[in-house]
C-alpha positions, -999 to +999 in steps of 0.1 A: +003-001-001+011+036-007+025+052+023+010+084+019-025+067+022-009+048+054-002+083+068-033+097+052-057+072+072-034+073+105-039+109+106-078+110+098-084+086+131-065+111+151-084+142+136-097+160+166-132+151+172-147+186+168-176+205+184-202+186+204-238+198+197-250+182+222-262+205+256-242+205+287-256+181+311-258+188+348-273+168+372-309+182+378-314+192+414-332+160+439-370+176+441-373+161+475-371+173+510-334+178+524-342+151+552-366+126+560-402+131+578-400+138+615-431+131+642-443+106+662-444+081+639-406+086+633-395+090+669-380+057+678-358+048+645-321+039+658-295+070+654-281+071+618-243+066+631-251+033+647-253+015+613-241+011+581-261+027+546-278+000+530-260+006+495-227-001+517-241-030+533-235-062+510-266-090+514-244-113+524-242-092+557-275-080+560-292-112+559-276-131+591-296-163+585-277-186+571-303-209+553-319-173+540-285-166+526-281-205+511-315-199+490-306-161+483-272-177+461-297-203+447-320-177+433-293-156+424-276-183+398-308-198+389-339-174+385-347-168+348-360-134+350-325-125+366-309-145+338-332-125+314-319-094+330-284-102+326-290-114+287-305-081+281-274-064+293-250-082+270-271-071+241-268-031+252-234-038+254-231-055+221-252-029+204-227+000+222-198-017+204-217-019+173-224+015+177-190+026+187-176+011+153-194+036+132-164+060+146-140+039+128-131+035+090-143+006+074-113-009+058-120-038+027-092-054+004-100-074-026-068-094-047-067-114-078-042-130-098-035-138-136-010-161-150-004-158-188+024-178-212+032-157-245+043-176-271+076-162-288+058-151-318+034-129-297+062-120-275+076-083-274+112-099-273+105-126-298+112-150-272+087-173-253+081-162-218+053-166-187+038-138-171+022-134-130+000-108-128-011-096-095-039-069-083-048-055-051-073-032-039-079-017-007-108+009+000-122+029+029-158+033+023-186+055+034-163+068+065-181+101+079-155+124+095-176+131+133-163+172+130-202+177+145-205+151+169-232+130+154-218+096+156-200+103+189-235+115+202-252+083+190-223+065+205-227+084+238-263+072+239-258+039+235-232+040+265-264+055+284-286+029+273-262+004+283-258+016+314-294+018+321-302-015+312-274-025+338-289-007+365-324-023+355-302-055+361-293-043+394-329-033+402-337-069+394-317-084+414-323-064+444-361-072+437-354-110+433-330-109+467-356-090+487-386-111+476-363-144+484-362-130+518-398-119+523-415-151+508-386-173+534-401-150+563-438-153+552-435-193+549-419-194+586-448-169+596-476-191+578-459-223+594-459-209+630-497-198+622-500-237+618-484-248+646-509-225+665-537-233+648-531-274+656-523-264+690-557-247+697-571-275+676-559-294+704-568-274+735-606-268+717-610-309+712-597-312+747-626-282+755-652-303+739-644-337+750-650-320+787-680-303+781-691-336+764-688-356+793-702-329+813-734-330+792-738-369+789-740-368+827-768-341+825-741-312+843-736-293+814-766-277+789-768-288+752-758-250+739-727-253+757-719-286+737-724-268+703-705-239+716-675-260+720-684-278+688-680-245+671-647-238+679-630-270+670-647-269+637-631-231+634-596-246+648-600-274+622-604-251+594-574-228+603-552-261+604-565-266+566-557-226+557-526-226+570-514-259+552-526-244+522-506-211+526-476-229+539-475-248+505-482-221+484-453-201+504-432-234+494-441-230+459-436-193+452-400-199+469-390-224+443-402-200+416-381-175+430-351-201+434-358-214+400-354-247+415-371-271+444-359-257+475-340-285+497-366-291+529-336-284+554-332-252+542-367-241+552-383-227+585-402-249+606-410-222+633-411-184+634-383-191+660-356-202+640-356-168+617-326-149+627-335-114+622-315-093+594-292-061+604-299-028+610-290-001+583-291+041+584-314+056+561-284+081+556-290+114+539-320+117+510-304+131+481-272+110+488-285+073+493-318+078+471-294+086+438-276+054+445-309+035+440-304+015+404-342+028+391-325+065+398-295+059+380-310+041+352-338+073+349-307+096+349-289+073+318-321+083+301-317+116+308-284+116+297-290+096+266-318+122+256-292+149+256-270+132+234-299+124+211-301+165+209-266+163+199-270+142+174-302+158+158-283+190+159-260+175+137-278+166+111-287+200+103-249+202+094-224+190+067-215+154+065-181+148+053-168+110+042-140+096+029-131+069+002-096+059-009-083+029-029-048+018-040-039+005-074-022-023-089+011-040-098+025-065-121+058-089-122+073-115-147+083-146-137+111-150-159+124-114-151+126-109-188+097-081-185+096-068-149+078-035-143+052-026-113+028+002-109+008+015-078-019+043-076-042+057-050-068+080-046-086+103-020-121+110-023-134+135+003-172+137-001-197+160+016-238+169+015-248+201+032-281+201+039-301+235+028-334+230+048-344+194+060-380+196+077-373+161+089-345+170+104-358+201+122-387+182+135-363+159+148-348+180+167-380+195+181-386+158+194-352+152+209-360+182+232-394+169+238-379+137+246-356+151+271-379+170+290-400+135+294-366+120+308-363+147+330-398+142+343-396+106+346-361+110+364-376+137+391-408+112+394-380+085+400-365+104+431-399+113+443-414+081+445-381+063+458-383+094+487-419+081+494-411+045+498-382+051+520-404+073+544-430+048+543-405+019+554-393+044+582-431+050+593-434+011+600-399+011+614-407+039+637-438+020+651-439-015+647-418-024+677-441-004+699-472-025+682-450-054+690-445-049+726-481-041+728-493-071+714-470-093+732-485-077+761-523-084+750-512-121+744-499-125+779-532-106+795-553-129+774-537-162+784-542-151+819-579-144+811-581-180+795-566-195+825-592-181+852-620-182+829-613-220+825-610-222+862-641-205+875-659-229+851-642-262+863-655-249+897-687-242+884-687-202+892-684-190+859-703-200+827-687-220+796-694-186+774-664-168+792-642-199+783-647-193+746-648-156+744-609-158+760-603-190+736-608-172+709-593-137+720-559-156+727-560-174+694-566-142+677-538-123+697-512-150+694-517-149+654-517-109+654-482-113+672-470-137+648-483-113+617-465-084+637-432-104+639-434-108+605-442-072+596-413-059+616-388-082+594-401-079+564-400-041+568-362-043+574-362-063+541-380-035+524-361-007+541-328-022+528-342-027+493-357+005+491-325+019+501-309+006+475-293-025+490-287-059+474-267-048+442-238-065+434-220-034+418-212-003+437-223+028+421-189+041+413-183+010+391-212+022+367-194+054+364-161+040+348-175+034+313-189+070+309-160+082+323-136+061+292-162+075+270-150+112+284-115+101+275-120+085+243-138+116+231 
């Protein structure tokens, strides 16, 4: 290849990128309060300095239950939805690579040869000879010099789309982890409820047998017998209901895991569950901007800025280059030896006079930027509301649990005294039935509140952005590398 063409190609590769017509991107101010809400619902929150922030706490450290950690690990490996999200990331990465490749020249080479034998009467020398001729052509086709940043902005847009897809994958992972944890906790609570229902059924059956003996001896009225029977039937129905719920919980867990959960990793009672670690809510404007959905919305906003730059560039000339290298020939016999080479360099450009579609496209991209900005601000406000709701539960649920534990104790004593008074013939069986119903409801309510407390810890961890496997600063590296290349 002619050396001049080589130097020309290398030189044009390193031509300065020229101007960038995309508007400057400055992160919009977060449309939320500077601090989390305050008031009676938030009075009992732990101090912010005593616990790490959720994005800085790996899920392996947040979840202290070893069985639950193993189940989460299985889900991260086998879950099909998360696998699909990861494949979407790979597709976005490939599309970004394709878009970046358009900034480089496309080289095309063709070669050919011809072997010819000339008899003496046709040879210019009067002697028989054999000639080999070869042809080599190298071309640079449709290479656009990106003076106005059209291709560069399209590449930046593809990068932001890739980063947005990566944040969507992180969001899917956080959702999967929290879903596995919640299903695990619900299964433990329903199995605890089943155990309570079975214990209640046994007690109700014993009471029924006692009343039945009194009825057979003429010491208890028929009304007491049927009252006792209703309690037995209600407890039997609850046993079946909680059996069904526990089975459905296992099915939901198996779906999240992508496989059947080992029986030894499933909780049999609530007392086996180890609570998660505490997390700090941090400062709203700092911690919320690290959530995957907010980062995803910001990448979409950055992509909208790049779209404007690409649309503006279409209003300016587009210049492309083509180049070729000629042929060379040589005689094998050495009697005829000559060589020739040729190259050409042909810049081509188009200058739009007035392109209505280009101007309309520019208007569309500006509207899309406003839409992306609105979605970004909405994502932050929604994140603030989710965290505030979780903090409201966190600040009140401990008091609810304490009150419910006191209620269970009081109702248990009421039941004990009522049964004692009935056995002594001092009180009617109706008091015993009321105390039994109240105790069972109070115990089930305590299980539900304990579930709500642990589940809210998981939710608070998730809505604060905890559970992702990529630190936010890692997501900025591809964008920094893009800026350095530009």
